[in-house]
C-alpha positions as CSV (number, residue, x, y, z in Angstrom):
1,X,-2.7,-50.4,-152.5
2,X,-5.7,-53.2,-153.0
3,X,-5.7,-56.6,-153.5
4,X,-3.1,-58.3,-156.7
5,X,-2.5,-61.6,-156.9
6,X,1.7,-62.0,-156.3
7,X,3.4,-64.5,-158.8
8,X,7.4,-66.1,-158.5
9,X,8.0,-62.7,-160.4
10,X,6.8,-59.9,-157.6
11,X,7.0,-61.9,-154.4
12,X,9.5,-61.0,-153.7
13,X,9.4,-57.3,-154.5
14,X,6.3,-57.4,-151.5
15,X,8.0,-59.3,-148.7
16,X,11.4,-56.5,-149.2
17,X,8.5,-53.9,-148.7
18,X,7.0,-55.9,-145.2
19,X,9.4,-54.4,-142.7
20,X,8.6,-57.6,-140.5
21,X,9.9,-59.7,-143.5
22,X,12.1,-57.9,-145.2
23,X,14.3,-57.8,-141.5
24,X,14.4,-61.1,-141.9
25,X,17.3,-61.1,-144.9
26,X,20.5,-59.8,-145.1
27,X,19.8,-58.5,-148.2
28,X,17.9,-59.1,-151.8
29,X,20.5,-59.3,-154.0
30,X,20.5,-63.5,-154.7
31,X,16.6,-64.5,-153.6
32,X,14.7,-68.2,-154.7
33,X,11.4,-68.4,-155.4
34,X,10.1,-71.8,-155.7
35,X,5.7,-72.0,-156.4
36,X,5.1,-75.4,-154.1
37,X,1.2,-74.6,-153.9
38,X,-0.6,-78.6,-154.6
39,X,-2.7,-76.6,-157.3
40,X,-5.8,-76.8,-154.7
41,X,-7.1,-73.6,-153.2
42,X,-4.1,-71.4,-153.5
43,X,-0.7,-70.2,-154.2
44,X,2.2,-71.0,-152.0
45,X,6.0,-69.4,-152.9
46,X,8.8,-70.2,-150.9
47,X,11.1,-67.3,-151.3
48,X,15.3,-68.0,-149.7
49,X,18.3,-66.3,-149.7
50,X,20.4,-68.4,-151.5
51,X,23.3,-67.2,-150.1
52,X,22.4,-67.5,-146.1
53,X,19.7,-70.5,-146.5
54,X,18.6,-70.1,-143.4
55,X,16.9,-66.6,-144.6
56,X,14.0,-67.7,-145.8
57,X,9.6,-67.5,-145.6
58,X,6.8,-69.5,-146.9
59,X,4.3,-66.6,-148.6
60,X,0.9,-68.0,-149.0
61,X,-1.8,-66.4,-151.4
62,X,-5.4,-66.9,-151.8
63,X,-6.8,-66.0,-155.1
64,X,-10.6,-65.5,-155.9
65,X,-11.2,-68.4,-157.7
66,X,-10.9,-72.5,-157.3
67,X,-7.5,-73.2,-158.2
68,X,-8.3,-76.7,-159.3
69,X,-10.8,-75.4,-161.2
70,X,-9.4,-72.3,-162.3
71,X,-11.0,-68.7,-163.2
72,X,-14.3,-70.3,-164.1
73,X,-15.0,-71.5,-160.5
74,X,-15.0,-67.9,-158.8
75,X,-14.1,-68.5,-154.9
76,X,-14.3,-65.7,-151.9
77,X,-10.5,-64.9,-150.4
78,X,-12.1,-64.9,-147.1
79,X,-10.7,-68.9,-146.5
80,X,-6.9,-66.8,-145.6
81,X,-8.7,-65.0,-142.7
82,X,-9.8,-68.4,-141.1
83,X,-6.4,-69.9,-141.9
84,X,-4.9,-67.2,-140.1
85,X,-6.9,-67.3,-137.2
86,X,-6.6,-70.8,-136.3
87,X,-3.1,-71.0,-136.9
88,X,-2.9,-68.3,-133.8
89,X,-6.0,-70.7,-131.5
90,X,-3.6,-73.6,-132.9
91,X,-0.1,-72.0,-131.8
92,X,-1.5,-71.6,-128.9
93,X,-2.8,-74.8,-127.7
94,X,-0.2,-76.8,-129.3
95,X,2.9,-74.7,-129.6
96,X,5.5,-76.3,-131.5
97,X,3.0,-78.0,-134.1
98,X,2.2,-75.2,-136.2
99,X,4.6,-72.6,-137.9
100,X,5.3,-69.6,-136.5
101,X,3.5,-66.8,-138.1
102,X,5.5,-64.2,-139.3
103,X,2.9,-61.3,-141.1
104,X,-0.5,-61.3,-141.8
105,X,-2.2,-59.1,-144.8
106,X,-6.3,-59.4,-144.8
107,X,-6.2,-56.9,-147.2
108,X,-4.1,-59.5,-149.8
109,X,-5.0,-62.3,-148.7
110,X,-2.0,-63.6,-147.7
111,X,0.4,-64.6,-144.7
112,X,4.2,-64.8,-144.4
113,X,5.5,-67.7,-142.2
114,X,8.4,-70.2,-141.1
115,X,9.4,-72.3,-143.7
116,X,10.1,-76.0,-142.6
117,X,13.2,-76.6,-143.9
118,X,13.9,-79.6,-142.2
119,X,10.5,-81.4,-143.0
120,X,8.9,-83.5,-145.3
121,X,5.1,-83.5,-146.3
122,X,3.9,-87.0,-144.7
123,X,2.0,-88.2,-147.6
124,X,5.2,-87.9,-149.9
125,X,7.1,-89.7,-146.8
126,X,4.3,-92.6,-146.6
127,X,4.8,-93.2,-150.8
128,X,8.5,-93.3,-150.3
129,X,8.0,-95.8,-147.6
130,X,9.8,-93.6,-144.8
131,X,8.8,-94.3,-140.9
132,X,7.8,-91.2,-138.8
133,X,7.8,-92.9,-135.2
134,X,6.6,-89.9,-133.4
135,X,4.1,-89.7,-135.7
136,X,1.3,-91.0,-133.8
137,X,1.8,-89.4,-130.4
138,X,2.0,-86.2,-132.2
139,X,-1.1,-86.1,-133.8
140,X,-2.6,-87.9,-130.9
141,X,-1.5,-84.4,-129.2
142,X,-2.7,-82.1,-131.5
143,X,-6.2,-83.8,-132.5
144,X,-7.0,-83.8,-128.4
145,X,-6.3,-80.5,-127.4
146,X,-7.6,-78.9,-130.3
147,X,-10.7,-80.5,-130.1
148,X,-10.9,-80.7,-126.6
149,X,-9.8,-77.1,-125.7
150,X,-12.1,-75.3,-128.1
151,X,-15.5,-76.7,-127.3
152,X,-18.4,-76.8,-125.0
153,X,-16.4,-79.9,-122.2
154,X,-13.5,-77.1,-121.6
155,X,-14.8,-73.2,-122.5
156,X,-17.9,-70.7,-121.1
157,X,-20.7,-71.7,-123.1
158,X,-21.1,-67.5,-124.4
159,X,-17.3,-67.5,-125.2
160,X,-18.3,-70.7,-127.2
161,X,-20.5,-69.4,-128.9
162,X,-19.2,-66.8,-129.9
163,X,-15.9,-68.5,-131.0
164,X,-18.8,-70.3,-133.6
165,X,-19.8,-67.3,-134.2
166,X,-16.1,-66.3,-135.4
167,X,-16.3,-69.1,-137.7
168,X,-18.1,-69.7,-140.0
169,X,-16.8,-70.4,-143.0
170,X,-18.9,-70.3,-145.1
171,X,-17.9,-70.9,-148.8
172,X,-15.2,-73.5,-147.5
173,X,-17.5,-75.8,-146.1
174,X,-19.8,-76.2,-149.2
175,X,-17.0,-77.5,-151.1
176,X,-16.7,-79.8,-148.2
177,X,-20.3,-80.1,-148.6
178,X,-20.1,-80.9,-152.2
179,X,-17.4,-82.7,-152.9
180,X,-16.9,-84.8,-149.8
181,X,-20.7,-86.1,-148.5
182,X,-22.8,-85.2,-152.4
183,X,-21.2,-84.8,-155.8
184,X,-19.6,-88.7,-155.4
185,X,-22.5,-90.4,-154.7
186,X,-24.8,-88.8,-157.3
187,X,-22.7,-88.7,-160.3
188,X,-21.6,-84.8,-160.5
189,X,-20.3,-83.8,-163.7
190,X,-17.2,-82.8,-161.0
191,X,-16.4,-85.8,-160.3
192,X,-13.4,-87.4,-161.9
193,X,-13.5,-91.4,-162.4
194,X,-10.3,-93.4,-162.8
195,X,-10.0,-94.4,-166.4
196,X,-9.8,-98.0,-165.2
197,X,-12.6,-98.2,-162.2
198,X,-15.7,-100.0,-163.2
199,X,-18.9,-98.9,-164.1
200,X,-20.0,-100.9,-161.4
201,X,-17.9,-100.5,-158.6
202,X,-19.4,-96.8,-159.7
203,X,-22.8,-98.4,-159.6
204,X,-22.3,-99.3,-156.2
205,X,-21.5,-96.5,-154.1
206,X,-24.0,-94.5,-156.6
207,X,-27.1,-96.4,-156.6
208,X,-26.9,-98.0,-153.3
209,X,-29.8,-96.5,-151.3
210,X,-28.1,-98.1,-147.6
211,X,-25.3,-96.4,-148.5
212,X,-26.3,-92.6,-149.9
213,X,-28.6,-92.4,-146.5
214,X,-25.7,-93.5,-144.1
215,X,-23.8,-90.8,-146.4
216,X,-26.1,-88.2,-146.2
217,X,-26.4,-88.9,-142.2
218,X,-22.5,-87.7,-142.1
219,X,-23.6,-84.8,-144.1
220,X,-26.1,-83.8,-141.9
221,X,-23.5,-84.1,-139.0
222,X,-21.0,-81.9,-140.6
223,X,-22.8,-79.4,-142.0
224,X,-24.9,-79.0,-138.2
225,X,-22.5,-80.1,-135.1
226,X,-20.4,-77.3,-134.1
227,X,-18.7,-78.6,-131.5
228,X,-15.2,-78.0,-131.5
229,X,-12.7,-76.0,-134.1
230,X,-12.0,-78.7,-137.0
231,X,-8.6,-78.2,-139.2
232,X,-11.3,-78.9,-142.2
233,X,-8.6,-80.9,-144.3
234,X,-6.5,-82.9,-142.1
235,X,-4.8,-85.1,-144.5
236,X,-1.3,-87.0,-145.2
237,X,-0.8,-83.9,-147.6
238,X,-1.4,-81.3,-144.3
239,X,1.3,-82.0,-142.3
240,X,4.8,-82.0,-142.5
241,X,7.0,-83.8,-140.3
242,X,10.7,-86.0,-139.8
243,X,10.9,-88.4,-137.1
244,X,11.6,-85.9,-134.5
245,X,8.8,-83.0,-135.0
246,X,5.4,-82.7,-137.1
247,X,3.8,-79.6,-138.0
248,X,0.0,-79.5,-139.3
249,X,-0.7,-76.6,-141.8
250,X,-2.7,-75.3,-143.9
251,X,-5.8,-75.1,-142.0
252,X,-8.1,-72.9,-144.6
253,X,-10.9,-75.3,-144.2
254,X,-10.9,-74.8,-139.9
255,X,-14.6,-74.2,-139.0
256,X,-16.6,-75.4,-135.5
257,X,-17.9,-78.9,-136.8
258,X,-18.1,-82.4,-135.0
259,X,-15.1,-83.7,-133.4
260,X,-15.0,-87.3,-135.4
261,X,-14.5,-85.4,-138.8
262,X,-10.5,-84.4,-138.4
263,X,-10.0,-87.9,-136.3
264,X,-11.7,-89.8,-139.3
265,X,-9.5,-87.8,-142.0
266,X,-6.3,-88.1,-140.9
267,X,-7.6,-91.9,-139.8
268,X,-8.7,-92.6,-144.1
269,X,-5.4,-91.4,-145.2
270,X,-3.4,-94.2,-143.4
271,X,-5.7,-96.3,-144.5
272,X,-5.5,-95.4,-148.1
273,X,-1.9,-95.6,-147.4
274,X,-2.0,-98.9,-146.3
275,X,-4.0,-99.8,-149.3
276,X,-2.3,-98.3,-152.0
277,X,1.1,-100.0,-150.4
278,X,-0.1,-103.6,-151.7
279,X,1.0,-102.0,-155.2
280,X,4.5,-100.9,-154.9
281,X,7.5,-102.9,-153.7
282,X,9.6,-102.3,-150.4
283,X,9.9,-103.0,-146.6
284,X,7.1,-105.5,-145.9
285,X,7.1,-104.1,-143.1
286,X,6.1,-100.8,-143.9
287,X,2.7,-101.5,-144.2
288,X,1.6,-103.3,-141.3
289,X,3.4,-100.1,-139.9
290,X,0.2,-97.8,-141.0
291,X,-2.2,-99.5,-139.6
292,X,-0.5,-99.5,-136.4
293,X,0.1,-95.6,-136.4
294,X,-3.8,-95.7,-137.2
295,X,-4.3,-97.9,-134.1
296,X,-2.2,-95.6,-131.9
297,X,-3.5,-92.5,-133.2
298,X,-7.1,-92.9,-132.3
299,X,-5.6,-95.0,-129.3
300,X,-3.7,-92.1,-127.9
301,X,-6.2,-89.3,-129.5
302,X,-9.0,-90.8,-126.7
303,X,-6.3,-91.3,-123.2
304,X,-4.7,-87.7,-124.4
305,X,-8.9,-86.4,-124.7
306,X,-9.7,-88.3,-121.4
307,X,-7.1,-87.4,-119.6
308,X,-7.9,-83.5,-120.4
309,X,-11.1,-84.2,-119.0
310,X,-11.1,-85.9,-116.0
311,X,-8.6,-82.8,-115.5
312,X,-11.0,-80.0,-116.7
313,X,-13.3,-81.8,-114.5
314,X,-11.5,-82.1,-111.6
315,X,-11.6,-78.1,-111.0
316,X,-15.0,-77.4,-111.6
317,X,-14.9,-77.5,-107.3
318,X,-17.7,-80.4,-107.1
319,X,-19.5,-79.8,-111.0
320,X,-18.7,-81.4,-114.7
321,X,-21.0,-81.5,-117.5
322,X,-23.1,-82.8,-116.5
323,X,-24.0,-81.2,-113.4
324,X,-23.6,-81.2,-109.6
325,X,-21.7,-84.3,-108.5
326,X,-24.5,-86.6,-106.3
327,X,-22.5,-90.4,-106.9
328,X,-18.5,-89.9,-106.8
329,X,-17.8,-89.2,-110.7
330,X,-20.5,-92.3,-111.5
331,X,-22.8,-90.4,-113.9
332,X,-19.6,-88.1,-115.5
333,X,-17.6,-90.9,-116.2
334,X,-20.8,-92.9,-118.0
335,X,-21.0,-89.7,-120.3
336,X,-17.2,-89.9,-121.1
337,X,-16.8,-93.4,-122.5
338,X,-20.4,-92.6,-124.5
339,X,-19.0,-89.3,-125.7
340,X,-16.1,-91.1,-127.0
341,X,-17.7,-94.0,-128.4
342,X,-20.2,-92.2,-130.7
343,X,-17.0,-89.6,-131.4
344,X,-15.5,-93.2,-132.5
345,X,-18.1,-94.2,-134.9
346,X,-18.4,-90.8,-136.3
347,X,-15.0,-90.4,-137.4
348,X,-15.1,-94.3,-138.9
349,X,-17.8,-92.8,-141.2
350,X,-16.0,-89.6,-141.9
351,X,-12.8,-91.6,-142.8
352,X,-15.6,-93.8,-145.2
353,X,-16.5,-91.0,-147.0
354,X,-13.4,-89.0,-146.9
355,X,-11.8,-92.6,-148.8
356,X,-14.8,-93.1,-151.3
357,X,-14.2,-89.1,-152.4
358,X,-10.8,-89.4,-153.0
359,X,-11.4,-92.1,-155.8
360,X,-14.0,-90.8,-157.9
361,X,-14.2,-86.8,-156.8
362,X,-12.3,-84.4,-158.4
363,X,-9.5,-84.5,-156.2
364,X,-6.6,-87.5,-155.8
365,X,-4.2,-89.1,-153.5
366,X,-0.8,-89.7,-155.0
367,X,-0.8,-92.5,-152.7
368,X,-3.6,-94.4,-155.5
369,X,-2.3,-92.0,-158.5
370,X,0.6,-92.5,-158.5
371,X,0.8,-96.1,-158.9
372,X,2.1,-96.9,-162.5
373,X,0.6,-100.2,-163.1
374,X,-3.1,-99.2,-164.5
375,X,-4.6,-102.9,-163.5
376,X,-2.7,-102.0,-160.4
377,X,-4.5,-98.5,-159.4
378,X,-7.6,-100.1,-160.7
379,X,-7.6,-103.0,-157.7
380,X,-6.7,-100.4,-155.5
381,X,-9.2,-98.0,-156.3
382,X,-12.1,-100.8,-155.6
383,X,-10.8,-101.7,-152.8
384,X,-10.9,-98.1,-151.5
385,X,-14.9,-97.9,-152.2
386,X,-15.3,-101.2,-150.6
387,X,-13.6,-100.6,-147.6
388,X,-15.2,-97.0,-147.3
389,X,-18.5,-98.1,-147.9
390,X,-18.0,-100.9,-145.4
391,X,-16.5,-98.0,-142.7
392,X,-19.7,-95.8,-143.3
393,X,-22.9,-98.0,-143.3
394,X,-21.1,-100.3,-140.1
395,X,-19.9,-97.6,-138.7
396,X,-21.7,-97.9,-135.8
397,X,-20.2,-101.8,-135.7
398,X,-17.1,-101.2,-134.5
399,X,-16.2,-101.5,-131.2
400,X,-12.4,-101.0,-131.6
401,X,-9.6,-99.8,-134.0
402,X,-8.8,-103.2,-133.9
403,X,-11.4,-104.1,-135.6
404,X,-10.9,-101.6,-138.2
405,X,-7.3,-102.4,-139.0
406,X,-8.8,-105.6,-139.5
407,X,-11.2,-104.4,-142.1
408,X,-8.0,-102.8,-144.0
409,X,-6.5,-106.1,-144.2
410,X,-9.8,-108.0,-145.6
411,X,-10.3,-105.0,-148.1
412,X,-6.8,-105.7,-149.4
413,X,-7.4,-109.0,-150.6
414,X,-9.9,-107.9,-152.3
415,X,-9.8,-108.6,-156.1
416,X,-12.6,-106.7,-157.3
417,X,-15.3,-104.6,-156.2
418,X,-17.7,-107.2,-154.5
419,X,-20.8,-107.5,-156.2
């Protein structure tokens, strides 16, 4: 039948035409359809039977252009193939932490999946000041298992190389390369500068050779370090949760890349939320909860990743990534510690890039963009740029996650971007 773009008026007919989806509904006489896509890439429809609300599916479809930019910016629909593969792989590695996939239609570039009715987008929950007590534990588990089990630390080398070859997500990686690592620092026409942001603050990230060189190092690492299967866009808008459960959604940017990228992405979003919280009234204890959650994610990830690694090496009959054990495991453990120190620095650097692009780049975060007071919003924007800059340039100087929390608190006290 060929590809056709669905609309709120036609998506129900599609659902009814697919036996695996139609079987989830007792009737189609009272169907509600709501389009809830965030406006950046795809269209997302929630289809629900009004008379039986548990009869519901989410249909997500890729369109042949970048939605946030419009039809003038062509974009292939292959991204849905990568999302489907990532959802299936993640379901194997972290069952119960990704939505159940009901149907995939490569020709239509769409998937149909579980509607997480009892969960909310984490970004909105953080803006509202609602704590998610299991978020750090769940996300550290997600990161540890997805990154370790898709890496050369666990996989047979041939299997790993085959997985890398099958995950070359060219177009969406190019979006990240441009919009995270290039355009914010070269005054591109695609940038979207906030109205109240001073030119002096913009110049500090665009005309600072030390920063631009450091960002280029992060870009090179992103483009060349095929370490593990990444979600590729792990921000607080790509996570749904409640007090008991956490689901990671929207892995259309999935590819094999540097482990620190996924780790840094979620940390960056928590630090942006922390800075933005200074411009909002509410529970005074909620703001430190955000930095405590970032700390717990890193510490939990590190501990769980090491546990998986040691357990995997223990099953290799006296061998590890460094080879046969000739020194009672000393060299293997030394390598593990060096690996995690390097990964931490990578995560810090990627977090800094993510923070700065959210201020001057095309895609904003509601945490900051939604601050009503223009002066307060501008102040937070400059704080985010200042913190992001230091994270990238000084990424190798941080020895512990608590030092980054201290930087976040110091950045939150800035009235203006330091000259």
